[in-house]
N, C-alpha and C positions, 0 to 999 in steps of 0.2 A: 649372408647371415640367415639363420633359421629361427623362426619364431613360432611358438605354439600358443594359440589364443583360444580359450574355451574348447580345447580338444582338437582344433583345426591347425594344420601346418600352413605357414606363410613363408615363402622364400622371397624376402623383400629387404632392401637396404634402406634404413632411415637416412634422412638428410644429416649432414654434419651438425652436431649440437642439438639435434631435435629431441624434444622431451617425449616421454612415453605417452603422455596424454594425447598430444596431437597425432602421434603415429597410430595409436589405436583408433582414433576417430577417422583417420584416413582409410583404415581397414574396414570401416563401417560400424564400429562399436560405439554408438552414440550415447549409450548409457553412461559413459565416462564424461563427466561434465566439467566445464570451466567456470570457476567461481573467483579465482584469485591469481592463479599462475605464480604463487609464491609459497605454497605449502601451508597456507593459513586456514583454509576453510574445510578441506577434506572432501569436497564434492567430486573430486577426481579419483577417489580411492579405488584401487584394484589390488589383486593379490599377485605377488611373485612367489611361486612355489608355496602358496598357502599363507603367506605373510602379507598383511595389508601394508601398502605404501601409497604415498601421494604421488600420483603419476605425473603431476605437473612439474615436479622437481627431481624426477627420476629420469636420467638419460635413457633414451630408447635402447641404446646398444647394450645396456646392462640386462635386458631381458633376453638377449641372444641365448638360445639353448635352454631356456627356462620355461616353466609353465605359467602362463598369464591367465588369470581368471577375472572377467568383468562381471557386472551385474547380470548381463544377458546369459552368462554361462554358469551362474550360481545354482540354478535349478534347471529342470527340464520342462518343455512344454507340457502343461497339464499337471506338472508335479513340482511346484515351487519349493525352494529351500524353506525349512521351518521358520527361519528369521524373516523371509519375505512374507510368508503367510501371517506371521505375528504383526508385522508392520501394516499389513492390509486390514487385519482384524482389530487393531488397537483403536482407531487408525493412527499410525505414527507419522503422519505427514499432513501438510496443507498444500502449498504450491507443488511440492514434490521434487524440487530441483536438487535439494541436498540429500534426498532419500537414498539414492543408489550408494553414495559414499557412506551414509550412516549404516546401511545394511551390510556393506562389505566390511566395515570395521566391526560392527556388533556381532556378526556371524562367527567371529573368531574368539569371542569372549569366553573365558573360563568363569566358573562360579565366583571366584575371588574378584575378577574384574567386574562382573555384574553387581557385586556388593560395593564396588567403589567406582561408580559411574562418573563422578566429577573428574577423576583422573583418567579413566578409560576412554571417555569421550572428549578429552581436551583438544583433540585434533580435528574435531568435526563441528562445524557451526550450522545453526538453523536460525533463520530470521523470523519464521512464521509461528512456530508452535508454542514457544515458551518451554519446550523440552519435556513437559509432563507426559505428553502423549508418546514421545520417543522412549521415555523411561518405561511406560506401560508396555510398549511394543517389545523392548528388549527383555522385559521380565514376563512376557507372555500373557498380559492382561488384555482381555478382549472387551470391546464396547460396541462393536457393530452388531446391529440387530436385523432380523428379516421381517419385512412388512407383509402383512396379509393384504389380499386384494382390496383396494380402496381405503386402506388404513395406513398409508405411508406417512402422512403428516403427523408429527409428534413422535416419530420413531427414529432412532439413530441408525438409519441405513447408511451403507458405505457409499463413497464417492463413485460415480459411474466409471471413472478412469482408474480406480484404485488398483486393480490387478496390473494394468499396464505400467503404472507408476512404480510399483514395487519390483516388477520384473525388468525394468529398464526399457520398456518398449513404448512408453508415452513419448510422443514427439514434442519437443520444444522448438523454439524458433530456428536455431542453427543446426538441427538434427536432420540434415538432408544432404544429398550429393547432387550437384547439377553440373553437367558437362560444360566446359569452357568458362567456368565461373571466374570473374575478375574480382580483385580485392581493393578496397579503398582504405587509405590511411590519411589522417588529418595532421597538418602542421598547426600547432597551437602557439598563440602569442606568448612570448616571455614577459611582455610588458602589460601593466594594468591599464594603461591608456596611451594610445599612440596612433599616429596617422601613417598609413602605409604609403611610402613614396614610390617604391618599385619592387617588383618581384622578378628575379632572373630565373627562368625555368630551364635553361639550356642544360645545365649539369644534371638536373633531375631527369629530363627526358632522355639523356644519354645512358641512363641506367638500363641494363638489359631487362626486358620484361615490362618496362613502364610504357603505358599507352597514352595517358593524358595527365595534364596538370591543370586544375581548375583554380582560378582566382576570382576575385570579385568582378573582374571584367568579363568573365566567361559564363555568368549565371544570370537568370532573369532578375531584373531590378524591381522586385515587387516586395512591398512591405507585408509582413504577416506577424502573427504571434505564435510561438510554439505551444502556448497553452491550449487546452482542449475544453470547450464548452459548446453547447448547442447554439447559443447566441454569441457569435464571435465578437459582437460589439462590446461585450463586457471586458474584453481583454485588449490591450493596446497593440496595434500593428506597428511596432517600433523596431522590428528585426528584419534583416536580410539574410538570405542563404549564406552569402559571403559579403563582407563589407570592406571598404577601404579605411575604416576607422575601427580599431579594436578598443573595447572598453573594460576588459578584465583579463587578467593573466590566465590563459587557457582558451581564449576565444579562437574560433577557427580563423586561420589566415589563408591557407590553401589546402587543396585536396589532391592526392596523387592516386591514380588508378593504374594497377599493375597486375601481372599474372599471379603473383604471390604476395603474401603479407610482407615477407622480407624485402622484396623489391620495392614495394610501396613505401615501406619504412625508410629504406635507403634513399629513395627519391625525395622524401620529406627532409632528410638530413642534408641533401645537396641543394635544396632551394636557397637562394640568396635573397634575403629580404632587407630592404633599407627602410628603417622606421624614423619618423620624427616623434620622439617621446614627448608626451604631453603631461601636464600636472594631473595627479590622481587624488581622489579622496575616498576613504574607506569607511568612515564613520557617518551615519546618517545625520546626526545633529550638526556635524561640521559641514556636511554637504548642503544643509539648509541655510548655513550662515552666509552673510554678505561676503562676496569675493571668492567663494568656493569655485573650483573648476566645474564647468558645465559639461554634462555628459551628452545631452541631447539638445539640439538647437531649437530655435523658435519656429522653424519650419515644420517641426513634428507636430501634427494636429492632435496627438493623443496625450501630450504632456500637459498637465494642469499648470505648472509653473516652472518653465525650463531654467529660469535664473536661479531659483532655489532648489532645483533638481527634484521637485515634487511631482511624482506621477499622478497621484490622486489624493484628495483629503476629504474627510467626513467631519462635519460638525453638527451635532444634534443635542437637543435637550428636552427634558420633560420637567415641568415645574420650574423651580428656581433654586439652584444648589446653594447660592449665597444665603438665602432664607433658611434652607435646610441646615447649613453649617451653623448659622446663628442660633438655631434651636437645639443644637446638639449638646449633650453633657460631656461627651468624649469624642475627640477627633483623632483618627489615625491617618498617617500619610507615609507611603513608602514607594520606592522605585524598584522594579523587579526586572531581571534580564534573563531572557532565554536565548541561547546561542544558535548558530547555524549547525544543523545536524543532517546526516545523510540517510537515505532510505536503506541502503546496503542490501537490497534484494540480491540474492546470490546469482541470478542470471543477469548479466549486464545487458545494456541496450544493444539491439542488433536488428538488422533488416536485410532482406534479400529481394532483389528486383529482377525481372526478366520480361521479355516481350513474348506474347503468345497470341497468334491470330490478329496481330496489329494492336493488341491491348497491353497496357502496362499492368503487370501483376506484382504486388508487393506483399511479401510474407514478413511479418514484423512482430516485435515484442511490444505490444501496445495495450493500453486499457480501453482504447476506443478506435477500432478500425474504421467505423463509419465516418467519424469526423477527421481522422487522418486522411481518408479518401477525399473529403471535401477540401482540405487544405492543399493536397497535391493537385487537385483540379484547378484551384486558384493560382498556385505558384507557376504551373506549367501550361496554363490556358487549355486545359483538356476538358472534353465533355464527360459527363458522368458515365456514359457507356464505354469510355476509353480506359477506365481504371478499375481494377479490382484490388482491394486490400483485405487481407485475412490474417488470422492468428491461429497458431497451434496452441498447445498449452504454454502459458506464460510463467516464467520462474520468479514470481513475486513482483509486486508493483508498489503498493502502499502510497499511490499518488505519483510516484516517480515516472510512471509511464503514461501519465495523463498529459503528455506533451508529444509533439512531433520533433524528435531529436536526431534520428538516423534516416528516417524515411525519405526526406527531401534529397539527401545526397545520393542514395542508391537510385532513386528515380531520375535524378539529373544525369548520372553516368549511363544508365541503361537507355534512356531516351536519346542520349547523344550517340552512343556507340552501337546500340542494338544488342549488346552482349549482356548476359546475366552478371549481376554485380552484388557484392555483399559488403557490409560494414559491421564489424563487431567491436564494441567498446572494450578497452582494457579496464581493469579495476581502477587504475590510476585516473583514467579519463572519467570514470563514474564520479570519483571524488572531486576532480578539479573542474569538470565542465558540465556535468548533469545537475539539475536544479534541486538544491537541498531545501530544508525548512527555512522559513524567513526568521532571521534574528529579529527579536522584538524587545524594546525597552518600554515598559508600561509603568506609569506613575498612577497609583490608586490612592484616592482620598475618600475616606468614609467618615460619616458623622452618625452618632447614635445617641438615643436617650439612655439613661442609666439602666432601664429595664431591657436594653438590647434592641429596641425598635430603631430601625434605620431611618435617618432623617435626610441624609444626603449621600449621593453616590457619584463620584466623579472619576473618570478615567482618561488619561492621555496616552495614546499608543503611537509609538514611532517604529515603523516597520522598515527593515532594510531589504528592498526588493532586488538589490544588486544592479547589474549593468543594464538589464532589460526588464520590462514590466511583467511579462508572463502572467502569473496569478496574483500579482501585487494588489490589485484593486479588490478582487473577490475575497482573498483571505483577510484583507483589512475589514471588509464589510462583515464577513462571517464572525470575526472576533468580537463584534458587538454583542453576540449572543451570550457572552460571559456575564454581561450586565443584566440580562433578563431573568436570571435564576432567582434574584431576590426582589421582594416588594420594596419599593421606595417611591415616595411622591416626587422626589427631586433627583433627576439623573442628568448627567452631562457626559457626552462621549466625543472626544476630539481625537482624530486619528490621521496619520500621515504615512503614505507609502513613498519611500525616498530612494532615488537612484544613487548608487555608489559604484566605485570601480572594483566590484567583487563579482564572483560567479552569480548569475541570475538565480533568484530564489523561486521555488515552485510549490507544488501541492505535496503535502505529506499527511498521512493519517492523522485525523483530528482537524485538518484544514482550517487554519487560522484561529481555532479555538484552544489549542493546546497551550500556547503561550499566554493568552489572556486568562485562561483557567488557572495557570500557575500563579499569576499575579493576583487575581481576585480572591482565590481561595487561600492564598498565603496571607493576604491583607485581612480577610475575615477572621483568620486564626489569631492574628496579632490584635485585632480589635477585641476579640473575645477575651484575650488575656488582659487587655487594658480595662475591660469592664468587669473582670473577675467572674466571667460567665463561662461555663463549659462550652467548648467550641461546637460540639454537636447540638447543644441546646440553643445556641445563638442561631445556628442554621435552621433548626426547627421553627423558631419564632419568626424567621424572615423569608423563608422560601415561598415562592409563588405557589398559589393554590389553584386547583382545578376551577375553571370558569373565570379566573382572573386574567387580565390581559398580560401577554408576554411582552413587556415593555423593555425595549433596548434602545432603539434609535428614534422611535416615533410612537405615537399612541393611536395611529390610524388603523384601519382594518387590515387584516392579513388572512392567509389561507391555512394557518396552523390550528389544528384541533388539539386541545389539551383538556381532556375530560376526566382523567383519573389521577389520584395522588401517588403515582409510582415513586416520585422522588422522596417523599416522606417515608414510604415503606423501605426504600433503599437505605436511608439514613438510620432507621431503627434496626434494620438487620445487621448493618455493619457495627453499630454501637453494641448490640448484643454479642456479636462475634468477638469483638475486641475485649469485652468484659470477661469472656471465658478465658482469655490469656493474660488477664491483669496480674496474676500471681506468678507468671512465668519468670524464672530466675535468670539473671544475666549470666553470660558465659564465664564470668570471673569478676573479681573485685575491681579490675581496671576498666570495666565496661559500664557505661551509662545507658539506661533503658528508658524509652519513651514511646508514646503512641501518637498517631496523627491521622486525620481524616480529611477528605475533600470530596466535593460533589460537582456534577456538571449536568447540564441539559444540552441536548443536541437535536436539531431538527432532522427528520428522517429523509429529507431530500434537499438538494440545494435550492435556493430561491430562484435561480435562473431555470428556465424551462428544461425539463428532462423528458425525453421521449423514448419509448420502446415499442416496436412492432414485433409480434410473435406469430408464427405460423404452426398450426397443428394439422397433421394429415394421417388418416388411417391407411396404411399401405397395403398392397396386395399380399405381402408377407405376414399381414395381421399384426405388425408392430406399428405403434404410433410414432410418427416422426415429429419431433419437437424442434423447430428451428428458431433459435434465439440469437440475437446479435451480441449478447453480453459475453465478455471474455472471462475465462476461468484462470485465475492466478493464485488460488489458495484461499480466496474469500468464501468459497463454498456455494456460490450461486448455482452452479450446475446441479449439485445434489438437491438443493432446495427446489429448483425449477422442475426437476424430474419428479420429486415427491408431490409437488402441487398438482402436476399434470396427472400422475398416477391416481392421486386421491379423487380428482374430479371424474376420471374416466373409469373408476371402479376396478383398476388393475394394479399390477405390481410394477416397481421401478424397472425390473428386467425387461418389460415389454415397451419401454420408452426408448426410442433411438434418438439420441441428441445430436443435432447439427448446430454449430455455434460459430460466432465471430468470423463471418465470411460475407462480405458485401455482395457476393454473387448468389449466395445460398440462404441468406437470412434478411429480415427486414432491418430498417434503420434502428440503431440503438445508440443513444448518446454516449454510453460508456459505463464501465464498472468502476464507479467512484462515488463517494458520499453515501455509501450504503444503498444507492439506487438500483444496484443489480438485483437485490431482493425486492425492495419496496416498489420500484416502478416496473422493471421487467417481470417481476413475480406477478404483479397484477395483470400484465398482458398475457402471461402464461395462463393464469386463472381464467381470464375471459375467453381466450382462444380454445382452451380445453373444454370449457363449458359449452361453447358454441358447437364444437364437434360432437360432444355428448348429446346435445339436444337434437342435432340432425340425425344421429344414429337412432335415438329413441323415437323420433317422429317417423322415421322410415320404418322401423320395426313395428311401431303401432299400426301404421297403415297396412303393412304386410300381414299382420296377424288379426287385424280387425279389433284390437284391444285399445281402449282409450290410453293416451300417452301417460296419464298420471299413474297407470297401473304397470308401467314399464320401468325397469331398473337395469343398470349396467352390472355385469359381473366380470370376472377376469377376462374371459374370451367369448362373451356372448351377451345377450339381452334376455332378461326374464320378463315376459309379457303375460301377466296374470298367472295361469298355471302352465304356461308353455314357455320353453326356453329355445331361443334361436341363436345359433352360433354366429360369431362374427364372419366366419368363412362364408356361410350361406348368405348373410346380408351383403357382404362385399361383392360376391358373385352376382346377386340380384341387382345391386346398384350399378355395377359395371355394365350389365346388359342394357340398362336404361340410360347409360351415359352420365351417371351420377357419381360424384366423388365425395367422400366424407372428409372435408377439409375446411379450414377457416383461418382467417387472419384477424387479429385484434390489436389495437393500440392501447397504451396506457401513458399517462402523463404524471409528472411530479407534483401535482396539485390536485386536491388538498394534501397537506402534510400533517404528520403528528410529531410527537416529541419522545425521545428516549431519555431515560434518567440513569445515572450511574453514580455510585458512591464507593470510594476506595478507602480502605483502612490499612495501616501498617503498624506493627510493633517492631521497633528496631533497637539494636544495641550499637553504641558508638564508643570506640576505644579512646580512652582518655589521652593516650600518649601518641598513637599513630594517626588518629582521625579516621580509621577504618570504620565502615558502616556494615553491619550484618543485619539482614532482615529476618526477624524471628517469626513473624506472622504476616501474611498478606491475604486480604480478603476484599472481594469486590461484589457488591450487589448491583443488579442491573434489571431494569424494566425493559424486557425484550418483547413484550406483547405475547401473543400466542407463539409457542416454540415450535418451529418446523422440524428441527433436528437437534435434540438436546446436546448430544456430544459435540456437534459442530459449533453450536453457540458457546459451549464451554471452551472449546479450543480457540475460538476467535478472541474471547475475553482473556484467556491465558496468554495468547500471543501479544495482544495489545498491552497487557500489563508488563510483559517482558520487555517489549520495545520501549515502553514508558520508563522502565527502570534504567535501561541503557541511556535514554535521553536525560534522565535525572542524575545519574551517577558517573558515567564514564565518557559519553560521546561528545565530541567537540571538534570543529574545524579549527586547526591552528594556522593562522596566516602570519607570514613574516612581514617586515616593514614595506615590502613591495607588493603585498596582496597575494602572494603565492602560498598555496596550501603546503605545509611541510610534513603532514602525516597522511598521505594519500594511499593507505593500505590498511588491511584489517589488523595487522599486527600492532600498528601504532594508533589506529583510530579506536579500536577496542569496543566492538559490539559485544553484548553479553554471551558468555559461554554457558554450557550446562551448569557449571559450578557456581555461576553468578546468580542464578534465578531460583527463587523458592517456589514451592508448589503453592499456587494461589487457591484459596477457598472461594468458589464461585456460587453465589446465591441468586436465584432468578425469581423475579417478581412477575407473576402473571397478571396481565391487564388486557382490557378489551377496547381501549380507546383508539387503537390504531386504524388507519384507513389503508393499511398495507394488505397484501394478500393473506387471507385467512386471519386477518388482524395481527399479522406478524410485524416486527420491526427489525431492521438491520442492526447488527451489533459489531461489525468489524471496525467501524470508524470511531465511534464515541468512547469506547472503553479505555482509550489511552489518555483521555483528557484529565481525569482527576489524579493520575498516578504521581506525577512529579510534585504537585503541591502537598499531597498526602505524605510523601516522603520528607519533604522539607519541614512540614509541620511536626512530624514525628521526631526529626533531628532536633528541632528547637525544644520539644518537650523533654528530650533526653539531656540536652546540653545547656539549655537556657540561653542559647545564642541563635539569633535569626540570620539565616543565610538567604540572601535575596537574589543571588546569581547562580545559575546552573553552568556546568554540572557540579555536583557536590562531591568533588574529588577529595581524597584524604588530605592532600596538602592544603586545600582550601579550608577544610574543616579544622585541621590541626592549627593552622595559622591564627585562628581566632579563639581557640579554646583557652579559658583562663588557666593559670598555673595551678590553682587550687579550686577544685569543684565543690560547690555547695549544693549541687542538684541531687535530689534523691535518686537512688538507683533502683527503686521499686517500680 
């Protein structure tokens, strides 16, 4: 067969049944991405004779004799296609994993298609942006700005990797070729709870190309937690690499190592496993009941109560809630449920391992290579100098990659065989085995005086941690922050993280706050209606004020600084914005219209210690090398770090060379989660850049004989009084004296400050079908000093879009045996372009942050108020309170009264 790809001829035969996506990647065209292998996401889009196709469902043989164009061939070096330039200038991406497919689709649009993007983009998904930036890119709207020397902070400069992302040259985890690479595939348990009696490997080992089969008897018997935190003691070591007991449908049973993915999959199919099926329990309340099946035995030192399947529980109180309820004029009580939802980052989990000079190297899709390295050292009894872990660009995370999920298996196989090894998750494995958001059921009881003053605030939180603890304790603790947003002298918080025979839950954007925020903010809305007080006004009367203690679980000292009233400003801004659309007419007489709001507070770093060490060096090429351990996966920390460094060094972002997320080339970094990539690592960047600047100024002052206070940096030199000395001259002089302009600095996640967010929606609900349409979406946020305005806007828009999916469409559906029945994008339904409105973003400037330049991270907290604001708007429209998510049309329709008495204004 003859193939022509990007103008080059290839005389090569694809394997029988091979799809075009894998064939093109074998030819080295790594811009063709894998997101679903089902034609659902569009990340693999290429052109066949100028027509876009999903290459994952296009047989490779159909390209024989035709012209294939991938993202790499769309433009020429130095002359990108206009659509590539538009996506860079918008910027129309965050993590960038979907971008190649988006561009290949959009570059073919006619003017009519550009006018109907909901239809034209229906085959391409983005999990990061919220689609507004993609729309701007398609329509040629530019937002990227050029920063003057020393003026990068506050400017919407483009991402350092922007050009590589839009041209398809940015390297993601699996975008590499390694000679002799072996492939791992995992056999997953069909049972929710079972003991493995035997595994017959013989038929699997007889498959041509199979090298090894690993079972629980072949791996180190060391407990660990897949969860990633600096302090490993906050997470339970209740997991083994492979175990002789499986506790959820999908758990690893055995692993096959082979020359090809196909051979490894066939090896898995031929394994013969004998199970003793054990009783299973899927509901956490049932799991805590007497006589429930026990998941973890009493020999597990990390389980609080193995008989009742309780991993951990918290009980705290301030004042006396009984006294508070006795003093209340109105009491509201309700139970609110948030389901299990998935991160759905378009790049699935994947890792590659190999040996080099006697050292284990792991290239992985992780939010924390530093701690992944520590866990591998623990599991395989390795010294720190024997392991290197690093990341290229990561295709989305949202907390899902704050775990060691694939790294341990590739390390196992490579250490055993000495051969390079890779493991890449399928989309189905992401849904059935990777850690989703914790399902939580929260009962909220509120008491208030007739004027709205809260007298009692009681919350009971039951969290389903699944089969293993992972982030179960930390998310449960974080959820208590939903209680701190309101002043009340009497508070009680009881919380339980409970084991069940379901997929282990993990970290997801909002981290333990999203579910309690839905419950508390819904309850506050219901209380306002019972009191006949406007919901915004009730919040204004009760929100915590600057200088007051942030009381959630205790009233003792903490490290949180709360000095400005950003929350009140957010509430007022959203109230004013919704008032502007109060007269917006419904789509028709069959639609009911209502508005809703919700707020949240979020601490700017996790309460467990977060550490980052940054190195800055002025090189002989006169570029500043900035070495940061933080991973870039669309949260934008790379851009912010470069801006901070350029600002302090008096230069432009183009003169900062970024090195990141490599344990051999960067300092320790806890990881990019909980917005700490900006808040903590950003402070380390600030300190290291300042240290290098001061050394350069001191050296220049000594050289010129001018006092250092008279010396200032400019783009490529130092002005000392009335004399300017170039950096080239200073570097040459310093080198001659054995001096280098370099510095390392650390920063820690304490003290912390608080971000504030308020979300507002105006919605229309169809009387007959239960369909919800969003007429207006607005979020006000206190992001402190804004490092990059366009980037902050993009993070908020993306968080709102993800929150809308969480609220309206997304849900793990389990059958009676605990097996997920919708493990694909087509049936799980993350939002498409057509589902997401353009969100009005309003930023409150404040100066109470202890972050870099007084900035606050915004990627995490913006999702928290979205679901309750939607639920509150739906009640305002329909008169019906829905206390369980998602708010699907069938759930809405099933409770709508036959005759509506609700106003449609």
